[in-house]
C-alpha positions as a Markdown table, in Angstrom:
| # | Residue | x | y | z |
|---|---|---|---|---|
| 1 | Met | 27.3 | 1.7 | 9.7 |
| 2 | Lys | 26.8 | -0.8 | 6.8 |
| 3 | Leu | 23.2 | -0.9 | 5.5 |
| 4 | Leu | 22.0 | -3.4 | 3.0 |
| 5 | Thr | 18.8 | -4.7 | 1.3 |
| 6 | Tyr | 17.9 | -8.3 | 0.8 |
| 7 | Gln | 15.1 | -10.3 | -0.6 |
| 8 | Glu | 12.6 | -12.2 | 1.5 |
| 9 | Glu | 9.3 | -13.6 | 0.1 |
| 10 | Gly | 9.5 | -11.4 | -2.9 |
| 11 | Gln | 10.1 | -8.2 | -1.0 |
| 12 | Leu | 13.2 | -6.2 | -0.3 |
| 13 | Lys | 14.0 | -5.9 | 3.4 |
| 14 | Leu | 16.4 | -3.8 | 5.3 |
| 15 | Gly | 19.5 | -5.1 | 7.2 |
| 16 | Ile | 22.5 | -3.9 | 9.1 |
| 17 | Lys | 25.8 | -5.7 | 8.8 |
| 18 | Thr | 27.3 | -6.5 | 12.3 |
| 19 | Asp | 30.0 | -8.7 | 13.7 |
| 20 | Asn | 27.2 | -11.3 | 14.5 |
| 21 | Gly | 25.7 | -11.3 | 11.1 |
| 22 | Val | 23.0 | -9.2 | 9.4 |
| 23 | Leu | 20.5 | -7.7 | 11.8 |
| 24 | Asp | 16.9 | -8.0 | 10.6 |
| 25 | Val | 15.8 | -4.4 | 11.2 |
| 26 | Glu | 12.1 | -5.1 | 11.1 |
| 27 | Lys | 12.4 | -8.0 | 13.6 |
| 28 | Ala | 14.7 | -6.0 | 15.9 |
| 29 | Gly | 12.2 | -3.1 | 15.8 |
| 30 | Asn | 9.4 | -5.4 | 16.8 |
| 31 | Thr | 11.4 | -7.0 | 19.6 |
| 32 | Tyr | 12.4 | -3.7 | 21.2 |
| 33 | Asn | 9.2 | -1.8 | 20.4 |
| 34 | Gln | 11.0 | 0.7 | 18.1 |
| 35 | Leu | 9.4 | 2.2 | 15.1 |
| 36 | Val | 11.8 | 1.5 | 12.2 |
| 37 | Pro | 11.8 | 2.2 | 8.5 |
| 38 | Lys | 11.1 | -0.7 | 6.0 |
| 39 | Thr | 13.2 | 0.6 | 3.2 |
| 40 | Ile | 16.6 | 2.1 | 2.8 |
| 41 | Glu | 15.0 | 5.1 | 1.0 |
| 42 | Glu | 13.3 | 6.0 | 4.2 |
| 43 | Val | 16.6 | 5.9 | 6.1 |
| 44 | Ile | 18.4 | 8.0 | 3.5 |
| 45 | Asn | 15.6 | 10.6 | 3.6 |
| 46 | Glu | 15.6 | 10.9 | 7.4 |
| 47 | Gly | 19.3 | 10.8 | 7.8 |
| 48 | Asp | 20.5 | 10.8 | 11.4 |
| 49 | Lys | 17.0 | 10.2 | 12.9 |
| 50 | Tyr | 17.0 | 6.5 | 12.0 |
| 51 | Leu | 20.8 | 6.0 | 12.4 |
| 52 | Thr | 20.5 | 6.8 | 16.0 |
| 53 | Val | 17.7 | 4.3 | 16.4 |
| 54 | Phe | 19.8 | 1.7 | 14.6 |
| 55 | Asp | 22.7 | 2.2 | 16.9 |
| 56 | Ser | 20.5 | 1.4 | 19.9 |
| 57 | Leu | 19.0 | -1.6 | 18.2 |
| 58 | Val | 22.4 | -3.1 | 17.2 |
| 59 | Lys | 23.8 | -2.5 | 20.7 |
| 60 | Ala | 20.8 | -4.2 | 22.4 |
| 61 | Ala | 20.7 | -7.1 | 20.0 |
| 62 | Leu | 24.4 | -7.8 | 20.3 |
| 63 | Glu | 24.3 | -7.6 | 24.1 |
| 64 | Glu | 21.3 | -10.0 | 24.2 |
| 65 | Asn | 23.0 | -12.2 | 21.5 |
| 66 | Asn | 19.6 | -13.3 | 20.2 |
| 67 | Ser | 20.4 | -15.4 | 17.2 |
| 68 | Ser | 16.8 | -15.1 | 15.9 |
| 69 | Met | 17.4 | -11.5 | 15.0 |
| 70 | Phe | 20.5 | -12.1 | 12.9 |
| 71 | Leu | 20.9 | -13.6 | 9.5 |
| 72 | Glu | 23.9 | -15.3 | 7.9 |
| 73 | Glu | 25.1 | -13.0 | 5.2 |
| 74 | Glu | 26.2 | -15.8 | 3.0 |
| 75 | Gly | 22.7 | -17.1 | 2.7 |
| 76 | Leu | 21.1 | -13.8 | 1.7 |
| 77 | Thr | 19.8 | -12.8 | -1.7 |
| 78 | Phe | 21.0 | -9.2 | -1.9 |
| 79 | Gly | 19.1 | -6.4 | -3.5 |
| 80 | Pro | 20.8 | -3.3 | -5.1 |
| 81 | Ala | 22.2 | -1.2 | -2.3 |
| 82 | Val | 20.1 | 1.7 | -3.5 |
| 83 | Pro | 17.1 | 0.1 | -5.2 |
| 84 | Asn | 15.2 | 3.2 | -6.5 |
| 85 | Pro | 17.5 | 6.2 | -7.2 |
| 86 | Gly | 15.8 | 9.1 | -8.9 |
| 87 | Lys | 19.0 | 9.7 | -10.8 |
| 88 | Ile | 22.0 | 7.6 | -11.7 |
| 89 | Ile | 24.7 | 10.1 | -12.8 |
| 90 | Cys | 28.0 | 8.8 | -14.1 |
| 91 | Val | 31.4 | 10.5 | -14.6 |
| 92 | Gly | 33.6 | 9.5 | -17.5 |
| 93 | Val | 37.3 | 9.9 | -17.8 |
| 94 | Asn | 37.9 | 10.9 | -14.2 |
| 95 | Tyr | 41.3 | 9.4 | -13.7 |
| 96 | Lys | 44.3 | 10.7 | -15.6 |
| 97 | Glu | 45.8 | 7.2 | -16.3 |
| 98 | His | 42.4 | 6.0 | -17.5 |
| 99 | Ala | 42.2 | 8.9 | -19.9 |
| 100 | Glu | 45.7 | 8.1 | -21.2 |
| 101 | Glu | 45.0 | 4.4 | -21.7 |
| 102 | Ser | 41.8 | 5.2 | -23.5 |
| 103 | Asn | 43.4 | 7.8 | -25.8 |
| 104 | Met | 41.0 | 10.5 | -24.5 |
| 105 | Ala | 41.9 | 14.1 | -23.7 |
| 106 | Leu | 41.7 | 15.2 | -20.1 |
| 107 | Pro | 38.4 | 16.8 | -19.6 |
| 108 | Glu | 38.1 | 20.5 | -18.7 |
| 109 | Tyr | 34.8 | 19.9 | -17.0 |
| 110 | Pro | 33.3 | 16.6 | -15.6 |
| 111 | Leu | 32.2 | 14.4 | -18.4 |
| 112 | Leu | 28.7 | 13.4 | -17.3 |
| 113 | Phe | 26.3 | 10.7 | -18.6 |
| 114 | Ser | 23.5 | 8.7 | -17.1 |
| 115 | Lys | 22.1 | 5.2 | -16.7 |
| 116 | Phe | 18.6 | 4.2 | -16.0 |
| 117 | Asn | 17.1 | 2.0 | -13.2 |
| 118 | Asn | 16.9 | -1.0 | -15.5 |
| 119 | Thr | 20.7 | -1.2 | -15.1 |
| 120 | Leu | 20.7 | -1.7 | -11.4 |
| 121 | Ser | 21.8 | -5.1 | -10.1 |
| 122 | Ala | 22.8 | -6.5 | -6.8 |
| 123 | His | 25.8 | -8.2 | -5.2 |
| 124 | Asn | 25.9 | -11.8 | -6.4 |
| 125 | Gln | 23.3 | -11.2 | -9.1 |
| 126 | Val | 23.9 | -12.7 | -12.5 |
| 127 | Val | 24.3 | -10.1 | -15.2 |
| 128 | Tyr | 23.2 | -11.2 | -18.7 |
| 129 | Leu | 25.3 | -10.1 | -21.7 |
| 130 | Pro | 23.8 | -8.5 | -24.8 |
| 131 | Gln | 23.7 | -11.1 | -27.5 |
| 132 | Asp | 25.3 | -8.8 | -30.2 |
| 133 | Ser | 28.1 | -7.4 | -28.1 |
| 134 | Asn | 31.6 | -8.9 | -28.0 |
| 135 | Ala | 33.3 | -6.1 | -26.0 |
| 136 | Ile | 32.0 | -6.0 | -22.5 |
| 137 | Asp | 34.2 | -4.1 | -20.1 |
| 138 | Tyr | 34.4 | -3.7 | -16.3 |
| 139 | Glu | 34.8 | -0.4 | -14.5 |
| 140 | Ala | 35.3 | -0.3 | -10.7 |
| 141 | Glu | 33.9 | 2.9 | -9.3 |
| 142 | Leu | 33.2 | 4.6 | -6.0 |
| 143 | Val | 29.5 | 5.4 | -5.7 |
| 144 | Leu | 28.2 | 8.5 | -3.8 |
| 145 | Val | 24.7 | 8.2 | -2.3 |
| 146 | Ile | 23.1 | 11.6 | -1.9 |
| 147 | Gly | 21.4 | 12.2 | 1.5 |
| 148 | Lys | 20.0 | 15.7 | 1.3 |
| 149 | Glu | 18.5 | 17.9 | -1.4 |
| 150 | Ala | 21.4 | 19.7 | -3.0 |
| 151 | Lys | 21.1 | 22.8 | -5.2 |
| 152 | Asn | 24.0 | 25.2 | -5.9 |
| 153 | Val | 26.0 | 23.8 | -3.0 |
| 154 | Ala | 29.5 | 25.1 | -2.4 |
| 155 | Lys | 32.4 | 22.6 | -2.8 |
| 156 | Glu | 33.4 | 23.3 | 0.8 |
| 157 | Asn | 30.1 | 21.9 | 2.0 |
| 158 | Ala | 29.4 | 19.4 | -0.7 |
| 159 | Leu | 30.3 | 16.2 | 1.2 |
| 160 | Asp | 27.7 | 17.2 | 3.9 |
| 161 | Tyr | 25.1 | 16.2 | 1.3 |
| 162 | Val | 26.5 | 12.7 | 0.9 |
| 163 | Phe | 24.7 | 10.1 | 3.0 |
| 164 | Gly | 27.2 | 7.3 | 2.3 |
| 165 | Tyr | 29.2 | 5.3 | -0.2 |
| 166 | Ser | 29.1 | 2.0 | -2.1 |
| 167 | Asn | 30.9 | 0.0 | -4.7 |
| 168 | Gly | 29.8 | 0.2 | -8.3 |
| 169 | Asn | 30.6 | -1.4 | -11.6 |
| 170 | Asp | 29.9 | 0.7 | -14.6 |
| 171 | Leu | 29.7 | -2.2 | -17.0 |
| 172 | Ser | 30.2 | -1.0 | -20.6 |
| 173 | Ala | 29.6 | -2.7 | -24.0 |
| 174 | Arg | 32.3 | -0.9 | -25.8 |
| 175 | Asp | 31.2 | -1.8 | -29.4 |
| 176 | Leu | 27.7 | -0.5 | -28.6 |
| 177 | Gln | 29.1 | 2.5 | -26.7 |
| 178 | Phe | 31.1 | 3.8 | -29.6 |
| 179 | Arg | 28.6 | 2.8 | -32.3 |
| 180 | Thr | 27.4 | 6.4 | -32.2 |
| 181 | Val | 28.7 | 9.5 | -30.5 |
| 182 | Gln | 26.2 | 9.0 | -27.7 |
| 183 | Trp | 27.3 | 6.4 | -25.1 |
| 184 | Leu | 23.9 | 5.5 | -23.8 |
| 185 | Leu | 23.3 | 2.2 | -25.5 |
| 186 | Gly | 26.6 | 0.7 | -24.4 |
| 187 | Lys | 26.1 | 1.9 | -20.8 |
| 188 | Ser | 22.5 | 0.9 | -20.2 |
| 189 | Pro | 21.7 | -2.7 | -20.9 |
| 190 | Asp | 19.8 | -4.5 | -18.2 |
| 191 | Gly | 21.9 | -5.1 | -15.1 |
| 192 | Phe | 24.8 | -3.0 | -16.2 |
| 193 | Cys | 25.1 | -1.0 | -13.0 |
| 194 | Pro | 25.8 | -3.4 | -10.0 |
| 195 | Val | 25.8 | -1.4 | -6.8 |
| 196 | Gly | 26.6 | -2.8 | -3.3 |
| 197 | Pro | 26.7 | -4.9 | -1.3 |
| 198 | Tyr | 26.3 | -2.1 | 1.3 |
| 199 | Val | 25.7 | 1.6 | 1.7 |
| 200 | Val | 28.4 | 2.6 | 4.2 |
| 201 | Thr | 27.5 | 5.8 | 6.0 |
| 202 | Ser | 29.8 | 8.8 | 5.6 |
| 203 | Asp | 30.9 | 8.9 | 9.2 |
| 204 | Glu | 32.3 | 5.3 | 8.9 |
| 205 | Val | 34.1 | 6.0 | 5.6 |
| 206 | Gly | 35.7 | 9.3 | 6.5 |
| 207 | Asp | 37.8 | 10.8 | 3.7 |
| 208 | Pro | 36.5 | 9.4 | 0.3 |
| 209 | His | 39.7 | 10.6 | -1.4 |
| 210 | Asn | 42.0 | 8.0 | 0.0 |
| 211 | Leu | 40.4 | 4.6 | -0.7 |
| 212 | Gln | 42.1 | 1.7 | -2.5 |
| 213 | Ile | 40.0 | 0.6 | -5.4 |
| 214 | Lys | 40.3 | -2.6 | -7.3 |
| 215 | Ser | 38.6 | -4.8 | -9.9 |
| 216 | Ile | 39.3 | -8.5 | -10.0 |
| 217 | Val | 38.3 | -10.8 | -12.8 |
| 218 | Asn | 38.3 | -14.5 | -12.2 |
| 219 | Gly | 40.8 | -13.9 | -9.4 |
| 220 | Glu | 43.1 | -11.7 | -11.4 |
| 221 | Val | 43.5 | -8.1 | -10.3 |
| 222 | Arg | 42.8 | -5.9 | -13.3 |
| 223 | Gln | 42.5 | -2.4 | -11.7 |
| 224 | Asn | 44.4 | -1.4 | -8.6 |
| 225 | Ser | 44.4 | 2.3 | -7.8 |
| 226 | Asn | 43.3 | 4.9 | -5.3 |
| 227 | Thr | 40.5 | 7.4 | -5.3 |
| 228 | Ser | 43.1 | 10.1 | -4.5 |
| 229 | Phe | 43.9 | 10.0 | -8.3 |
| 230 | Met | 40.5 | 11.4 | -9.3 |
| 231 | Ile | 40.7 | 14.4 | -11.6 |
| 232 | Phe | 37.5 | 15.9 | -10.2 |
| 233 | Lys | 37.1 | 15.0 | -6.5 |
| 234 | Cys | 33.8 | 13.9 | -4.9 |
| 235 | Asp | 33.1 | 17.4 | -3.4 |
| 236 | Glu | 33.8 | 19.0 | -6.8 |
| 237 | Leu | 31.4 | 16.6 | -8.5 |
| 238 | Val | 28.5 | 17.1 | -6.1 |
| 239 | Ser | 28.9 | 20.9 | -6.2 |
| 240 | Tyr | 29.2 | 21.0 | -10.0 |
| 241 | Ile | 26.3 | 18.7 | -10.7 |
| 242 | Ser | 24.1 | 20.6 | -8.2 |
| 243 | Asn | 24.6 | 23.8 | -10.1 |
| 244 | Tyr | 22.6 | 22.4 | -13.0 |
| 245 | Met | 20.3 | 19.8 | -11.5 |
| 246 | Thr | 18.8 | 19.4 | -8.1 |
| 247 | Leu | 20.2 | 16.3 | -6.4 |
| 248 | Lys | 17.7 | 14.5 | -4.2 |
| 249 | Pro | 18.1 | 11.9 | -1.4 |
| 250 | Gly | 18.8 | 8.5 | -2.9 |
| 251 | Asp | 20.3 | 9.8 | -6.1 |
| 252 | Ile | 23.6 | 8.1 | -6.9 |
| 253 | Ile | 26.8 | 9.3 | -8.6 |
| 254 | Leu | 29.3 | 6.9 | -10.1 |
| 255 | Thr | 32.6 | 8.8 | -9.9 |
| 256 | Gly | 34.7 | 7.3 | -12.7 |
| 257 | Thr | 37.1 | 4.4 | -13.1 |
| 258 | Pro | 40.9 | 4.1 | -12.9 |
| 259 | Glu | 43.2 | 2.6 | -15.4 |
| 260 | Gly | 43.3 | -1.1 | -16.1 |
| 261 | Val | 40.1 | -1.6 | -18.2 |
| 262 | Ala | 40.1 | -3.9 | -21.2 |
| 263 | Leu | 39.7 | -0.9 | -23.5 |
| 264 | Gly | 43.1 | 0.3 | -22.3 |
| 265 | Tyr | 45.0 | -2.6 | -23.9 |
| 266 | Pro | 46.3 | -2.6 | -27.5 |
| 267 | Glu | 43.4 | -3.3 | -29.8 |
| 268 | Glu | 44.8 | -6.7 | -30.8 |
| 269 | Glu | 44.9 | -7.8 | -27.1 |
| 270 | Arg | 41.5 | -6.5 | -25.9 |
| 271 | Ala | 39.6 | -9.7 | -26.7 |
| 272 | Asn | 41.7 | -11.4 | -24.0 |
| 273 | Tyr | 40.3 | -9.0 | -21.4 |
| 274 | Tyr | 36.8 | -8.3 | -22.4 |
| 275 | Leu | 34.2 | -10.1 | -20.2 |
| 276 | Lys | 32.7 | -13.4 | -21.4 |
| 277 | Asp | 30.0 | -15.9 | -20.3 |
| 278 | Gly | 31.0 | -17.3 | -16.9 |
| 279 | Asp | 33.4 | -14.6 | -15.9 |
| 280 | Val | 33.2 | -13.4 | -12.3 |
| 281 | Val | 34.0 | -9.7 | -11.5 |
| 282 | Thr | 34.6 | -8.3 | -8.1 |
| 283 | Val | 34.9 | -4.6 | -7.2 |
| 284 | Glu | 36.6 | -4.0 | -3.9 |
| 285 | Ile | 37.0 | -0.6 | -2.3 |
| 286 | Asp | 38.5 | 0.1 | 1.2 |
| 287 | Lys | 35.8 | 0.1 | 3.9 |
| 288 | Leu | 33.1 | -0.8 | 1.5 |
| 289 | Gly | 33.4 | -4.5 | 1.1 |
| 290 | Lys | 33.3 | -6.5 | -2.1 |
| 291 | Leu | 30.7 | -6.4 | -4.9 |
| 292 | Thr | 30.7 | -9.6 | -7.0 |
| 293 | Asn | 28.8 | -10.5 | -10.1 |
| 294 | Thr | 28.8 | -13.4 | -12.6 |
| 295 | Leu | 28.4 | -12.7 | -16.3 |
| 296 | Lys | 26.3 | -15.0 | -18.4 |
């Protein structure tokens, strides 16, 4: 199931992507006298409880073919796929080829850093560039959305704690990132963590370690890899992180980016690949759709 948030009259609403368009969950619930959640956070917290309800609503709405309950996706103003995560945890240098192109040693343990909620942005949202940075980079990443409280979970069971998956773009101002030994400034300008357009439930995605992952800038494919090349797999990451901090429903983990970023080019060529005003960046991952943002 593909869940999404969209804006209507200044509020975020919940939708489900279907073959007939986006089902307005609130309207469908009212039509069929079903109690439904108003936010995606409620869905993530309750897990299978609401997904079962959604299955019945989608089936009934499609059978009735009531156009008043469906919205055209192209006309929606999306919200971030997960609007209020308690934690945004990012993994650096998690693909061997990316480590090599960035002249970084392969990590012995997952290299973790964080972003804040100010960085969240949505599909089709404009992301504004910091005025004093000339080295804005794209990073296509698979995003894990935690669905159950996880503390000291075993690797073998770790994916049971993942509610679903999404596309992410770990935008990075490289000149700010490497101004000091701490990466925070270059990773956390406003809007620098687009996530979306959907949260796709784990049952629909299946194995997260065999998904084609791409970034496309102004129609040119820049990154083209597969999640199978991760150094630390999704289950390893959830298990490792949960040993040190309790993961809560709605927390998100950006699992690292493959080779092909601007930083990986020779220094004299990077200016040709860093993002500029007017550039359009798309992150595309198998089964998860396309996340597109314009830089300004």
